ZADO-1210 file (C-alpha; in nm, 4 decimals, padded with zeros to 6 digits):
<atoms>
<atom x="05.9042" y="03.5350" z="02.5345" code="MET" pos="1"/>
<atom x="05.8712" y="03.3833" z="02.1913" code="ALA" pos="2"/>
<atom x="06.1269" y="03.5078" z="01.9477" code="GLU" pos="3"/>
<atom x="05.9806" y="03.7233" z="01.6731" code="ALA" pos="4"/>
<atom x="05.9997" y="03.5760" z="01.3277" code="VAL" pos="5"/>
<atom x="06.0738" y="03.8144" z="01.0465" code="ALA" pos="6"/>
<atom x="05.8183" y="03.7961" z="00.7623" code="PRO" pos="7"/>
<atom x="05.9362" y="03.6349" z="00.4390" code="THR" pos="8"/>
<atom x="05.9859" y="03.9010" z="00.1752" code="PRO" pos="9"/>
<atom x="05.7792" y="03.8808" z="-00.1403" code="ASP" pos="10"/>
<atom x="05.9756" y="03.7570" z="-00.4406" code="PRO" pos="11"/>
<atom x="06.1218" y="04.0243" z="-00.6600" code="ALA" pos="12"/>
<atom x="05.9302" y="04.0897" z="-00.9816" code="PRO" pos="13"/>
<atom x="06.2103" y="03.9287" z="-01.1794" code="SER" pos="14"/>
<atom x="06.1680" y="03.6037" z="-00.9829" code="ASP" pos="15"/>
<atom x="05.7977" y="03.5631" z="-01.0634" code="VAL" pos="16"/>
<atom x="05.7369" y="03.3130" z="-01.3436" code="GLU" pos="17"/>
<atom x="05.4946" y="03.4460" z="-01.6008" code="GLU" pos="18"/>
<atom x="05.2660" y="03.2031" z="-01.7807" code="PRO" pos="19"/>
<atom x="05.4070" y="03.0942" z="-02.1162" code="ALA" pos="20"/>
<atom x="05.2614" y="03.2825" z="-02.4078" code="ARG" pos="21"/>
<atom x="05.1987" y="03.1084" z="-02.7377" code="PRO" pos="22"/>
<atom x="05.4510" y="03.2057" z="-03.0009" code="ARG" pos="23"/>
<atom x="05.2135" y="03.2733" z="-03.2847" code="ARG" pos="24"/>
<atom x="05.4800" y="03.3297" z="-03.5438" code="GLY" pos="25"/>
<atom x="05.6385" y="02.9922" z="-03.4775" code="ARG" pos="26"/>
<atom x="05.3029" y="02.8139" z="-03.4703" code="VAL" pos="27"/>
<atom x="05.2146" y="02.9565" z="-03.8095" code="ARG" pos="28"/>
<atom x="05.5533" y="02.8600" z="-03.9484" code="LEU" pos="29"/>
<atom x="05.5108" y="02.5048" z="-03.8248" code="ARG" pos="30"/>
<atom x="05.1672" y="02.4815" z="-03.9842" code="ARG" pos="31"/>
<atom x="05.2992" y="02.6177" z="-04.3131" code="ALA" pos="32"/>
<atom x="05.5861" y="02.3675" z="-04.3035" code="ALA" pos="33"/>
<atom x="05.3433" y="02.0796" z="-04.2485" code="LEU" pos="34"/>
<atom x="05.1382" y="02.1945" z="-04.5464" code="MET" pos="35"/>
<atom x="05.4513" y="02.1926" z="-04.7614" code="ALA" pos="36"/>
<atom x="05.5572" y="01.8407" z="-04.6580" code="VAL" pos="37"/>
<atom x="05.3489" y="01.6449" z="-04.9147" code="PRO" pos="38"/>
<atom x="05.5046" y="01.8279" z="-05.2119" code="ALA" pos="39"/>
<atom x="05.8564" y="01.7827" z="-05.0718" code="CYS" pos="40"/>
<atom x="05.7935" y="01.4139" z="-05.0028" code="VAL" pos="41"/>
<atom x="05.6576" y="01.3645" z="-05.3527" code="ALA" pos="42"/>
<atom x="05.9756" y="01.5098" z="-05.5016" code="GLY" pos="43"/>
<atom x="06.1905" y="01.2906" z="-05.2778" code="GLY" pos="44"/>
<atom x="05.9979" y="00.9772" z="-05.3718" code="VAL" pos="45"/>
<atom x="06.0321" y="01.0510" z="-05.7435" code="LEU" pos="46"/>
<atom x="06.4085" y="01.1010" z="-05.7014" code="MET" pos="47"/>
<atom x="06.4336" y="00.7686" z="-05.5160" code="THR" pos="48"/>
<atom x="06.2300" y="00.5869" z="-05.7808" code="LEU" pos="49"/>
<atom x="06.4492" y="00.7332" z="-06.0548" code="THR" pos="50"/>
<atom x="06.7641" y="00.6174" z="-05.8747" code="ALA" pos="51"/>
<atom x="06.6161" y="00.2677" z="-05.8444" code="GLN" pos="52"/>
<atom x="06.5319" y="00.2616" z="-06.2148" code="GLY" pos="53"/>
<atom x="06.1585" y="00.2372" z="-06.1487" code="VAL" pos="54"/>
<atom x="06.0898" y="00.5556" z="-06.3448" code="LEU" pos="55"/>
<atom x="06.2642" y="00.7136" z="-06.6370" code="ALA" pos="56"/>
<atom x="06.4731" y="01.0219" z="-06.5571" code="ALA" pos="57"/>
<atom x="06.2527" y="01.3010" z="-06.4307" code="GLN" pos="58"/>
<atom x="06.2720" y="01.6446" z="-06.5891" code="PHE" pos="59"/>
<atom x="06.1593" y="02.0022" z="-06.5504" code="ASN" pos="60"/>
<atom x="05.8333" y="02.0378" z="-06.7398" code="ILE" pos="61"/>
<atom x="05.7922" y="02.3064" z="-07.0049" code="SER" pos="62"/>
<atom x="05.4647" y="02.4186" z="-06.8472" code="GLY" pos="63"/>
<atom x="05.2805" y="02.3683" z="-07.1778" code="MET" pos="64"/>
<atom x="05.0107" y="02.1031" z="-07.1448" code="ALA" pos="65"/>
<atom x="04.9639" y="01.8578" z="-07.4312" code="PHE" pos="66"/>
<atom x="04.6517" y="01.6629" z="-07.5206" code="THR" pos="67"/>
<atom x="04.6412" y="01.2844" z="-07.5583" code="VAL" pos="68"/>
<atom x="04.3410" y="01.0934" z="-07.6918" code="THR" pos="69"/>
<atom x="04.2820" y="00.7266" z="-07.7721" code="ALA" pos="70"/>
<atom x="03.9803" y="00.5245" z="-07.8761" code="ASP" pos="71"/>
<atom x="04.0682" y="00.2678" z="-07.6116" code="ARG" pos="72"/>
<atom x="04.3304" y="00.2032" z="-07.3448" code="LEU" pos="73"/>
<atom x="04.3788" y="-00.1428" z="-07.1936" code="ASP" pos="74"/>
<atom x="04.6096" y="-00.1545" z="-06.8929" code="GLY" pos="75"/>
<atom x="04.7296" y="-00.4090" z="-06.6388" code="THR" pos="76"/>
<atom x="04.8517" y="-00.2868" z="-06.2991" code="GLY" pos="77"/>
<atom x="04.7039" y="00.0594" z="-06.2416" code="PHE" pos="78"/>
<atom x="04.7826" y="00.3223" z="-05.9759" code="GLU" pos="79"/>
<atom x="04.6811" y="00.6862" z="-05.9351" code="GLN" pos="80"/>
<atom x="04.7763" y="00.9500" z="-05.6764" code="PHE" pos="81"/>
<atom x="04.8545" y="01.3210" z="-05.6454" code="GLY" pos="82"/>
<atom x="05.1879" y="01.4799" z="-05.7297" code="GLY" pos="83"/>
<atom x="05.3624" y="01.8050" z="-05.8191" code="MET" pos="84"/>
<atom x="05.5500" y="01.8936" z="-06.1390" code="ASP" pos="85"/>
<atom x="05.8073" y="02.1739" z="-06.1510" code="ASN" pos="86"/>
<atom x="05.9232" y="02.4136" z="-06.4225" code="MET" pos="87"/>
<atom x="06.2662" y="02.5697" z="-06.4507" code="ILE" pos="88"/>
<atom x="06.3313" y="02.8872" z="-06.2524" code="ASP" pos="89"/>
<atom x="06.1754" y="03.1933" z="-06.4169" code="ASN" pos="90"/>
<atom x="05.9965" y="02.9834" z="-06.6789" code="SER" pos="91"/>
<atom x="05.8044" y="03.2042" z="-06.9251" code="PRO" pos="92"/>
<atom x="05.5142" y="02.9594" z="-06.8928" code="ASN" pos="93"/>
<atom x="05.4880" y="02.9814" z="-06.5131" code="ALA" pos="94"/>
<atom x="05.2137" y="03.2470" z="-06.5152" code="GLY" pos="95"/>
<atom x="05.0676" y="03.2696" z="-06.1647" code="ASN" pos="96"/>
<atom x="05.1488" y="02.9061" z="-06.0765" code="THR" pos="97"/>
<atom x="05.4821" y="02.9783" z="-05.9105" code="GLY" pos="98"/>
<atom x="05.6387" y="02.7286" z="-06.1498" code="GLY" pos="99"/>
<atom x="05.4530" y="02.4319" z="-05.9995" code="GLN" pos="100"/>
<atom x="05.1555" y="02.2336" z="-06.1298" code="VAL" pos="101"/>
<atom x="04.9409" y="01.9986" z="-05.9205" code="LEU" pos="102"/>
<atom x="04.8835" y="01.6777" z="-06.1167" code="VAL" pos="103"/>
<atom x="04.7285" y="01.3335" z="-06.0911" code="ALA" pos="104"/>
<atom x="04.9982" y="01.0734" z="-06.1523" code="VAL" pos="105"/>
<atom x="04.8652" y="00.7645" z="-06.3318" code="SER" pos="106"/>
<atom x="05.0977" y="00.4640" z="-06.3483" code="ALA" pos="107"/>
<atom x="05.0276" y="00.1560" z="-06.5614" code="ILE" pos="108"/>
<atom x="05.2497" y="-00.1510" z="-06.5666" code="LYS" pos="109"/>
<atom x="05.1649" y="-00.2449" z="-06.9274" code="THR" pos="110"/>
<atom x="04.9274" y="-00.0684" z="-07.1657" code="ALA" pos="111"/>
<atom x="04.7930" y="-00.0813" z="-07.5196" code="THR" pos="112"/>
<atom x="04.6306" y="00.2225" z="-07.6851" code="LEU" pos="113"/>
<atom x="04.4210" y="00.2135" z="-08.0012" code="THR" pos="114"/>
<atom x="04.4243" y="00.5139" z="-08.2359" code="ASN" pos="115"/>
<atom x="04.6546" y="00.7322" z="-08.0270" code="LEU" pos="116"/>
<atom x="04.6732" y="01.1062" z="-08.0910" code="CYS" pos="117"/>
<atom x="04.8960" y="01.3600" z="-07.9171" code="GLN" pos="118"/>
<atom x="04.9066" y="01.7331" z="-07.9865" code="SER" pos="119"/>
<atom x="05.0478" y="02.0510" z="-07.8369" code="VAL" pos="120"/>
<atom x="04.9444" y="02.4036" z="-07.9312" code="ASN" pos="121"/>
<atom x="05.2510" y="02.6070" z="-08.0298" code="LEU" pos="122"/>
<atom x="05.0582" y="02.9291" z="-08.0831" code="GLY" pos="123"/>
<atom x="04.8870" y="02.9362" z="-08.4201" code="GLY" pos="124"/>
<atom x="04.9701" y="02.5769" z="-08.5117" code="THR" pos="125"/>
<atom x="04.9661" y="02.2331" z="-08.3495" code="ASN" pos="126"/>
<atom x="05.2416" y="01.9742" z="-08.3414" code="LEU" pos="127"/>
<atom x="05.0455" y="01.6516" z="-08.3877" code="LYS" pos="128"/>
<atom x="05.1478" y="01.2865" z="-08.3542" code="ILE" pos="129"/>
<atom x="04.9292" y="00.9869" z="-08.4423" code="THR" pos="130"/>
<atom x="05.0010" y="00.6125" z="-08.4147" code="ALA" pos="131"/>
<atom x="04.8324" y="00.2779" z="-08.3641" code="GLY" pos="132"/>
<atom x="04.5505" y="00.3494" z="-08.6086" code="ASN" pos="133"/>
<atom x="04.6102" y="00.0753" z="-08.8660" code="ALA" pos="134"/>
<atom x="04.5123" y="-00.2361" z="-08.6718" code="GLY" pos="135"/>
<atom x="04.8223" y="-00.2555" z="-08.4504" code="THR" pos="136"/>
<atom x="04.7885" y="-00.0646" z="-08.1211" code="PRO" pos="137"/>
<atom x="05.0532" y="00.1388" z="-07.9424" code="VAL" pos="138"/>
<atom x="05.2171" y="-00.0537" z="-07.6581" code="THR" pos="139"/>
<atom x="05.3941" y="00.0771" z="-07.3483" code="ALA" pos="140"/>
<atom x="05.5443" y="-00.0587" z="-07.0277" code="SER" pos="141"/>
<atom x="05.6197" y="00.1318" z="-06.7073" code="GLY" pos="142"/>
<atom x="05.3936" y="00.4116" z="-06.8337" code="LEU" pos="143"/>
<atom x="05.3305" y="00.7166" z="-06.6130" code="THR" pos="144"/>
<atom x="05.1363" y="01.0298" z="-06.7055" code="THR" pos="145"/>
<atom x="05.1073" y="01.3545" z="-06.5081" code="ASP" pos="146"/>
<atom x="04.7664" y="01.5043" z="-06.5875" code="SER" pos="147"/>
<atom x="04.5407" y="01.7848" z="-06.4722" code="ASP" pos="148"/>
<atom x="04.2483" y="01.6470" z="-06.6757" code="LEU" pos="149"/>
<atom x="04.1451" y="01.2883" z="-06.7528" code="LEU" pos="150"/>
<atom x="03.8124" y="01.1771" z="-06.8977" code="SER" pos="151"/>
<atom x="03.6580" y="00.8743" z="-07.0647" code="GLY" pos="152"/>
<atom x="03.4472" y="00.5671" z="-06.9924" code="ASP" pos="153"/>
<atom x="03.6460" y="00.3637" z="-06.7393" code="ALA" pos="154"/>
<atom x="03.6169" y="00.0094" z="-06.6081" code="GLN" pos="155"/>
<atom x="03.8437" y="-00.1179" z="-06.3286" code="PHE" pos="156"/>
<atom x="03.9330" y="-00.4705" z="-06.2196" code="ASP" pos="157"/>
<atom x="03.9405" y="-00.5123" z="-05.8380" code="HIS" pos="158"/>
<atom x="03.9878" y="-00.1450" z="-05.7548" code="ILE" pos="159"/>
<atom x="04.1008" y="-00.0181" z="-05.4129" code="GLU" pos="160"/>
<atom x="04.0104" y="00.3471" z="-05.3412" code="ILE" pos="161"/>
<atom x="04.1467" y="00.5553" z="-05.0557" code="GLY" pos="162"/>
<atom x="04.4662" y="00.3642" z="-04.9850" code="GLY" pos="163"/>
<atom x="04.7957" y="00.5219" z="-04.8796" code="ASP" pos="164"/>
<atom x="04.9856" y="00.5705" z="-05.2048" code="ALA" pos="165"/>
<atom x="05.3149" y="00.4594" z="-05.0469" code="SER" pos="166"/>
<atom x="05.1726" y="00.1059" z="-05.0079" code="THR" pos="167"/>
<atom x="05.0733" y="00.0635" z="-05.3739" code="PHE" pos="168"/>
<atom x="05.2234" y="-00.2278" z="-05.5659" code="ASP" pos="169"/>
<atom x="05.0013" y="-00.2902" z="-05.8695" code="LYS" pos="170"/>
<atom x="05.2195" y="-00.0918" z="-06.1124" code="ALA" pos="171"/>
<atom x="05.5440" y="-00.1013" z="-05.9124" code="GLY" pos="172"/>
<atom x="05.5364" y="00.2749" z="-05.8488" code="VAL" pos="173"/>
<atom x="05.4619" y="00.3523" z="-05.4808" code="PRO" pos="174"/>
<atom x="05.3572" y="00.7109" z="-05.4213" code="GLY" pos="175"/>
<atom x="05.4302" y="00.9571" z="-05.1383" code="PRO" pos="176"/>
<atom x="05.3429" y="00.8507" z="-04.7800" code="PRO" pos="177"/>
<atom x="05.0080" y="00.9777" z="-04.6519" code="GLY" pos="178"/>
<atom x="04.8768" y="01.0678" z="-04.9983" code="VAL" pos="179"/>
<atom x="04.5288" y="00.9499" z="-05.1014" code="PHE" pos="180"/>
<atom x="04.5172" y="00.7268" z="-05.4059" code="GLY" pos="181"/>
<atom x="04.3638" y="00.4286" z="-05.5812" code="GLN" pos="182"/>
<atom x="04.4941" y="00.1165" z="-05.7497" code="GLN" pos="183"/>
<atom x="04.3491" y="-00.1739" z="-05.9475" code="ALA" pos="184"/>
<atom x="04.4561" y="-00.4983" z="-06.1099" code="ASN" pos="185"/>
<atom x="04.3544" y="-00.3596" z="-06.4466" code="GLY" pos="186"/>
<atom x="04.1791" y="-00.0742" z="-06.6254" code="VAL" pos="187"/>
<atom x="03.9953" y="-00.0220" z="-06.9552" code="VAL" pos="188"/>
<atom x="03.9220" y="00.3353" z="-07.0658" code="ILE" pos="189"/>
<atom x="03.7261" y="00.4043" z="-07.3830" code="GLN" pos="190"/>
<atom x="03.7217" y="00.7505" z="-07.5434" code="HIS" pos="191"/>
<atom x="04.0285" y="00.8484" z="-07.3393" code="LEU" pos="192"/>
<atom x="04.1244" y="01.2153" z="-07.3191" code="ARG" pos="193"/>
<atom x="04.4063" y="01.3608" z="-07.1080" code="GLN" pos="194"/>
<atom x="04.5699" y="01.6993" z="-07.0661" code="ASP" pos="195"/>
<atom x="04.9244" y="01.6050" z="-06.9628" code="ASN" pos="196"/>
<atom x="05.2317" y="01.7905" z="-06.8473" code="TYR" pos="197"/>
<atom x="05.4669" y="01.4912" z="-06.8576" code="ALA" pos="198"/>
<atom x="05.4824" y="01.1300" z="-06.9722" code="THR" pos="199"/>
<atom x="05.7501" y="00.8696" z="-06.9026" code="THR" pos="200"/>
<atom x="05.7726" y="00.5045" z="-07.0058" code="ALA" pos="201"/>
<atom x="06.0238" y="00.2230" z="-06.9799" code="ALA" pos="202"/>
<atom x="05.9306" y="00.1289" z="-07.3374" code="SER" pos="203"/>
<atom x="05.6977" y="00.2896" z="-07.5917" code="PHE" pos="204"/>
<atom x="05.6218" y="00.1346" z="-07.9328" code="THR" pos="205"/>
<atom x="05.4263" y="00.3440" z="-08.1852" code="LEU" pos="206"/>
<atom x="05.3273" y="00.1544" z="-08.5034" code="PRO" pos="207"/>
<atom x="05.2396" y="00.3812" z="-08.7960" code="GLY" pos="208"/>
<atom x="05.3898" y="00.6895" z="-08.6307" code="LEU" pos="209"/>
<atom x="05.3026" y="01.0127" z="-08.8124" code="HIS" pos="210"/>
<atom x="05.4200" y="01.3594" z="-08.7052" code="LEU" pos="211"/>
<atom x="05.2928" y="01.6789" z="-08.8663" code="SER" pos="212"/>
<atom x="05.1916" y="02.0390" z="-08.8078" code="PHE" pos="213"/>
<atom x="04.8166" y="02.0920" z="-08.8182" code="SER" pos="214"/>
<atom x="04.5564" y="02.3646" z="-08.7809" code="ASP" pos="215"/>
<atom x="04.3675" y="02.1367" z="-08.5402" code="THR" pos="216"/>
<atom x="04.4737" y="01.9403" z="-08.2353" code="GLY" pos="217"/>
<atom x="04.3535" y="01.6040" z="-08.1093" code="CYS" pos="218"/>
</atoms>
């Protein structure tokens, strides 16, 4: 007679492998982290550029925008890409921004500005600076401006739009990797107007400088 074979027992419930379930919390955290990467990278790039002497020392912005106007700007070596400026902790000017302001960083290797005006509203009065309005323009090298508004009539020389900002070399200021930007051999902007949060320059010469308090801004 054939020997009876005992049936194989079913695996215990603890031995059964359950299908993996997506960990929603971790997925959301990863997505949030990826969204935060560009701002972190931008800060890291600016720190690196400062250490290399490409940019002047960076600083915590006051959070008060100032207006800059000029009849004409002529620049050689132009780059533009997105960035993030930061205020000090618990800044009274933070409002609902969280102490951070999204800006367009414009870098120009060398620039001349005719009839420059800069003003900031101090609440009831304006601190106003004018220069380059007596036949000799303002000159700057290694100029960068962090703006949330820029307008005027612009003309670019051999512009490249949509490049990765980290590959830019026209003004010597590469931006963060993966960030959309544009660069050109040169730029002319007439009737320039900017609302800036920060400006840095390797050199800045202001002929006919005049500083005053005024009821009107630029």
